[in-house]
C-alpha positions in Angstrom: -27.8 -12.0 -4.6 -27.1 -8.9 -6.7 -27.0 -9.8 -10.3 -24.2 -7.5 -11.5 -20.7 -8.8 -11.7 -18.4 -7.8 -8.9 -14.7 -7.2 -9.1 -12.1 -7.8 -6.3 -9.1 -5.5 -6.3 -6.4 -5.4 -3.6 -3.2 -3.7 -2.7 -0.4 -6.2 -2.2 1.8 -5.2 0.8 -0.5 -5.3 3.8 -3.5 -7.3 2.7 -1.5 -10.1 0.9 2.1 -9.9 2.2 3.8 -8.5 5.3 6.7 -7.0 3.4 7.6 -3.5 2.5 9.9 -4.6 -0.3 11.4 -1.1 -1.0 12.1 -0.5 2.7 13.7 -3.9 3.1 15.8 -3.5 -0.1 17.1 -0.1 1.2 17.7 -1.4 4.7 19.7 -4.3 3.4 21.9 -2.6 0.7 22.4 0.9 2.1 24.2 1.4 5.5 21.6 2.6 8.0 19.1 2.2 5.1 16.2 1.7 7.5 16.7 5.2 8.9 17.4 6.7 5.4 14.2 5.1 4.0 12.0 6.3 6.9 13.2 9.9 6.5 12.4 9.8 2.8 9.0 8.1 3.4 8.0 10.9 5.8 9.2 13.4 3.3 7.0 11.6 0.7 4.0 11.9 3.1 4.6 15.6 3.3 4.9 16.2 -0.4 1.8 14.1 -1.2 -0.5 15.0 1.7 0.6 18.4 3.0 2.3 20.3 0.3 0.5 18.5 -2.5 3.5 19.0 -4.8 2.2 19.2 -8.5 2.8 15.9 -10.3 3.9 14.2 -7.2 2.2 10.9 -6.2 2.0 9.2 -2.8 4.5 6.3 -2.9 7.1 8.2 -5.0 9.6 7.2 -2.3 10.2 4.3 -4.7 11.5 6.9 -7.2 13.5 8.9 -4.7 15.5 5.9 -3.5 16.4 4.5 -6.9 19.6 6.5 -7.5 20.9 5.5 -4.1 20.1 1.8 -4.6 21.9 2.1 -7.9 24.9 3.7 -6.2 25.1 0.8 -3.8 25.1 -1.8 -6.6 21.5 -2.9 -6.7 20.6 -4.4 -10.1 17.5 -6.1 -11.6 18.9 -9.5 -10.6 19.5 -8.3 -7.1 15.9 -7.0 -6.8 14.4 -10.2 -8.2 16.6 -12.5 -6.0 16.0 -10.4 -2.8 12.3 -10.3 -3.4 12.1 -14.1 -3.7 14.2 -14.7 -0.6 12.4 -12.2 1.7 8.8 -12.7 0.6 6.6 -13.0 3.7 2.9 -13.6 3.2 0.0 -12.8 5.4 -1.5 -15.8 7.1 -3.9 -17.6 4.7 -3.3 -15.2 1.8 -2.6 -18.0 -0.7 -5.8 -19.9 0.1 -7.8 -16.6 0.2 -6.5 -15.4 -3.2 -7.0 -18.8 -4.8 -10.6 -18.8 -3.5 -11.3 -15.3 -4.8 -9.7 -15.6 -8.3 -11.9 -18.7 -8.9 -15.0 -16.8 -7.8 -14.8 -13.4 -9.5 -12.4 -11.2 -11.5 -9.5 -10.5 -9.2 -6.6 -8.0 -9.4 -3.6 -6.8 -7.4 -2.8 -3.1 -7.8 0.5 -2.3 -6.0 3.0 0.5 -5.6 5.7 -2.2 -5.3 8.4 -2.7 -7.9 7.5 -5.2 -10.5 10.4 -7.5 -9.5 8.6 -8.1 -6.1 5.1 -8.5 -7.6 6.4 -11.1 -10.1 8.2 -13.0 -7.3 4.9 -12.9 -5.3 2.9 -14.2 -8.3 5.3 -17.0 -8.8 5.1 -18.0 -5.1 1.3 -17.9 -4.8 0.1 -18.8 -8.3 -1.6 -15.5 -9.0 -1.8 -14.4 -12.7 0.8 -11.7 -13.2 -1.3 -10.2 -16.1 -3.9 -9.3 -13.4 -1.4 -7.1 -11.6 -0.4 -3.5 -11.7 3.0 -2.4 -10.2 5.9 0.0 -10.6 7.9 -0.9 -13.7 11.6 -0.1 -13.5 14.7 -1.4 -15.3 17.4 -0.2 -13.0 20.1 -1.7 -15.2 19.5 0.7 -18.1 20.6 3.7 -16.1 24.3 4.6 -16.1 26.0 6.1 -13.0 29.4 7.8 -13.2 31.8 7.3 -10.4 31.5 11.0 -9.6 27.8 10.8 -9.3 28.0 7.6 -7.3 30.2 9.4 -4.7 27.9 12.4 -4.6 25.0 10.1 -3.9 26.9 8.3 -1.1 27.6 11.7 0.5 23.9 12.7 0.2 22.9 9.5 2.1 25.1 10.7 5.0 23.6 14.2 4.8 20.0 12.8 4.9 20.9 10.6 7.9 21.9 13.7 9.9 18.5 15.5 9.3 15.9 15.7 12.0 13.0 13.3 11.9 10.0 14.7 10.2 7.0 14.9 12.5 3.5 15.5 11.0 0.9 16.6 13.5 -2.6 15.1 12.8 -3.9 18.7 12.4 -1.2 19.8 9.9 -2.6 21.4 6.7 0.5 23.1 5.4 4.2 23.0 5.9 3.9 25.9 8.4 2.0 23.5 10.7 5.1 21.3 11.0 7.6 21.7 13.9 10.6 23.9 13.0 13.1 21.0 12.9 10.7 19.1 10.5 10.4 22.2 8.3 14.2 22.4 8.2 14.4 18.7 7.1 11.7 19.2 4.4 13.4 22.3 3.0 16.8 20.5 2.9 15.3 17.5 1.1 13.7 19.9 -1.3 17.1 21.3 -2.1 18.7 17.9 -2.4 16.2 16.4 -4.7 14.8 19.3 -6.8 17.9 21.4 -7.0 21.0 19.2 -6.6 19.9 15.7 -7.9 17.7 17.3 -10.6 21.0 18.5 -12.2 22.5 15.0 -12.2 22.1 12.5 -15.0 20.6 10.0 -12.5 17.6 12.3 -12.2 16.1 10.5 -15.2 15.2 7.8 -12.7 13.0 10.2 -10.9 11.3 11.5 -14.1 11.0 8.3 -16.1 9.8 5.8 -13.5 6.0 6.0 -13.0 5.1 4.8 -9.5 1.8 3.1 -9.2 0.6 5.1 -6.2 -2.0 7.8 -5.6 -3.8 8.7 -8.8 -2.1 5.9 -10.7 -3.9 3.4 -8.5 -7.2 5.1 -9.2 -6.4 5.0 -12.9 -5.7 1.3 -12.7 -9.2 0.7 -11.2 -10.7 2.7 -14.0 -8.8 0.5 -16.5 -9.9 -2.7 -14.8 -13.6 -1.6 -14.7 -13.4 -0.8 -18.5 -11.8 -4.2 -19.2 -14.4 -6.1 -17.1 -17.4 -4.1 -18.5 -18.7 -3.2 -15.1 -19.1 -0.1 -12.9 -16.9 1.3 -10.1 -19.9 0.6 -7.9 -19.2 -3.1 -8.5 -15.6 -2.9 -7.1 -14.5 -3.9 -3.6 -11.0 -2.5 -3.0 -8.6 -3.4 -0.1 -5.7 -1.1 0.9 -3.8 0.0 3.9 -1.8 3.2 3.3 -1.3 6.6 1.9 -0.8 5.1 -1.6 -4.4 3.9 -1.5 -6.0 7.2 -0.7 -7.0 8.1 -4.3 -8.2 4.6 -5.0 -10.3 4.7 -1.8 -11.8 8.0 -2.8 -12.6 6.9 -6.3 -14.3 3.7 -5.1 -16.1 5.3 -2.2 -17.5 8.2 -4.3 -18.8 6.0 -7.0 -20.7 3.4 -5.0 -18.1 0.7 -4.5 -16.7 -0.5 -1.1 -13.4 0.9 0.1 -11.9 -1.4 2.8 -8.9 -0.6 5.1 -7.1 -3.8 5.9 -4.8 -3.2 9.0 -4.5 0.3 7.7 -2.7 3.4 9.0 -4.3 6.8 9.6 -4.3 7.7 5.9 -6.3 4.5 5.1 -8.8 4.9 7.9 -9.4 8.5 6.9 -10.6 7.6 3.4 -12.0 4.0 3.7 -15.6 3.1 4.6 -14.8 -0.2 6.4 -12.0 -1.1 8.7 -10.7 -4.7 9.1 -8.1 -5.5 11.8 -7.1 -9.1 11.2 -4.4 -11.6 11.8 -5.6 -13.5 8.7 -6.2 -12.7 5.1 -9.2 -14.9 5.3 -11.2 -11.9 6.4 -10.8 -10.6 2.8 -12.9 -13.3 1.1 -15.3 -13.1 4.0 -16.2 -9.5 3.3 -16.0 -10.0 -0.5 -18.6 -12.7 -0.3 -20.9 -10.5 1.7 -20.3 -7.6 -0.7 -21.2 -9.9 -3.6 -24.5 -10.8 -1.9 -25.6 -7.5 -0.5 -23.8 -4.7 -2.4 -22.4 -1.8 -0.5 -25.5 -0.1 1.0 -27.1 -3.3 2.4 -23.8 -4.6 3.7 -23.1 -1.4 5.5 -26.6 -1.5 7.1 -25.9 -5.1 8.2 -22.6 -4.2 9.7 -24.1 -1.1 11.4 -26.2 -3.5 13.5 -23.0 -4.7 15.1 -23.2 -8.3 13.9 -20.5 -10.4 15.6 -17.8 -12.0 13.6 -19.2 -15.6 14.2 -22.5 -14.6 12.6 -20.7 -13.1 9.6 -18.6 -16.2 9.2 -21.6 -18.5 9.3 -23.3 -16.5 6.6 -20.2 -16.5 4.5 -20.1 -20.3 4.8 -23.6 -20.5 3.3 -22.2 -18.4 0.4 -19.4 -20.8 -0.3 -16.5 -19.9 2.1 -14.3 -22.9 2.5 -14.0 -24.8 5.7 -10.2 -24.0 5.9 -10.8 -20.2 5.6 -13.7 -20.4 8.1 -11.5 -22.2 10.6 -8.8 -19.6 10.1 -11.2 -16.8 10.9 -12.6 -18.5 13.9 -9.2 -19.2 15.4 -7.7 -15.7 14.7 -8.3 -12.2 15.9 -10.6 -10.4 13.5 -12.4 -7.1 13.9 -14.7 -5.6 11.3 -16.2 -2.2 11.8 -17.8 0.6 9.8 -15.8 3.8 9.9 -17.8 6.8 11.1 -17.0 10.3 12.2 -17.6 9.2 15.7 -15.2 6.3 15.7 -12.6 7.4 13.1 -10.0 8.7 15.5 -10.3 5.7 17.8 -10.1 3.3 14.9 -7.2 5.1 13.4 -5.1 4.6 16.6 -6.3 1.1 17.0 -5.7 0.0 13.4 -2.3 1.7 13.3 -1.2 0.0 16.4 -2.5 -3.4 15.2 -0.8 -2.9 11.9 2.6 -2.7 13.7 1.8 -5.8 15.6 1.1 -7.8 12.4 3.9 -6.4 10.2 6.4 -5.2 12.7 7.1 -1.7 14.1 9.5 -0.6 11.4 7.3 -1.5 8.4 4.0 -0.8 10.2 5.0 2.7 11.1 5.6 3.7 7.4 3.0 5.9 5.6 
C-alpha cells in the first residue's frame, strides 16, 4: 500500500444526498419556482461555461436567487427548518461517510448554503468543521416594499422567457439558438443593469458561492492543512460546480471521480461511477489508497468486474454491510476516455435523473 497519506473530499448534493436544496427552496417558496430556478440555472451554465463572465463562478445561481427568496419571506430560520425537513440521503451514505472519516482525513466541499450543510452534518454525524459551503445570512439584508414588488414582477418576466438551450458544440453565445440568445440577453439586462442598481444587489456581490474556483481553492486549503499533496486527493463530484476541482485534482496527480455526474462532470473527471448506493465511494477510495491513481487506472482499464473489485476492497477493510449494499445494487465503474466520453455522458446523465429525479437530475 502507498505510504503517503490520502485525503477524501466529496461534493455533497449527488454523492451524499439526493437534494438540490436551493432548487427545492425556490420551488417551495416562489410560485412556479421550479421553472424559475431552472431558467436561472441554465443562465448560470451559460455565464460560467460559454460566456465565461469575469468573476462569475459556476453555481452562482445561489446568489442570483437570494433577492427573490428574500422577497418571498425566506429567512435563516426558514432555510434551516426546510433543510432539516427535506433532507434526502443517498442510500448507504451515512455508513459510507462514517467508514471513511474513521479511515482517512475526510471533507465535504459543497456549493450548498451552510444552513443545509449544517442540517446534513447534524443528521449524519459528520464534523461540520470539515465542510466548506456557501455562507449567507439572509436576515441581515433589508428589502424595501418597493424593491420587493419589483422583484416579484421580475419573477413573472423571467417565467415568460424562452428556455435556454445549450448545444453540446456551443463555444460562444452566438452558437445558441436565437430564442436562447434572447433569454440570455434579457437576463443580462435584468441582473447586471436593473437589479445592480437596487439595494438588494449587495446579496449578489457579498455572498461568495463555493463553486468553480472556490472549490479548487478549498482543496488547496485542505491539502495545506493536512500536509500532503494534491496527488494524494480523491475527489468526488457530479456537476458544473465541480469542474475546476476536477481539473485541479486531475492535473496534479489526484483522482477525479464523477459520481452519477452530468455532462460537465464526465467531461473533466477521470473515472465515472454510476451507482444506486454511496457504498461505491468507499470502495474506490480504498483502492485508491492501496494503488494510487496510475496503478488503479491500469487495473480498471483491464475491465475488472465489480464483484472482483468488491472482494479486493473487503480484504482492505470494507465492512460487510457496505459490501452487501454494493452486491445488491446497480454499480458501474468505468475509466473515462476520449472513445467512451460521449456515451458515458449520456448514460450517466440519464442514470443521474433516475436516482435523483428528472427535475433535479437535469440541472447543471
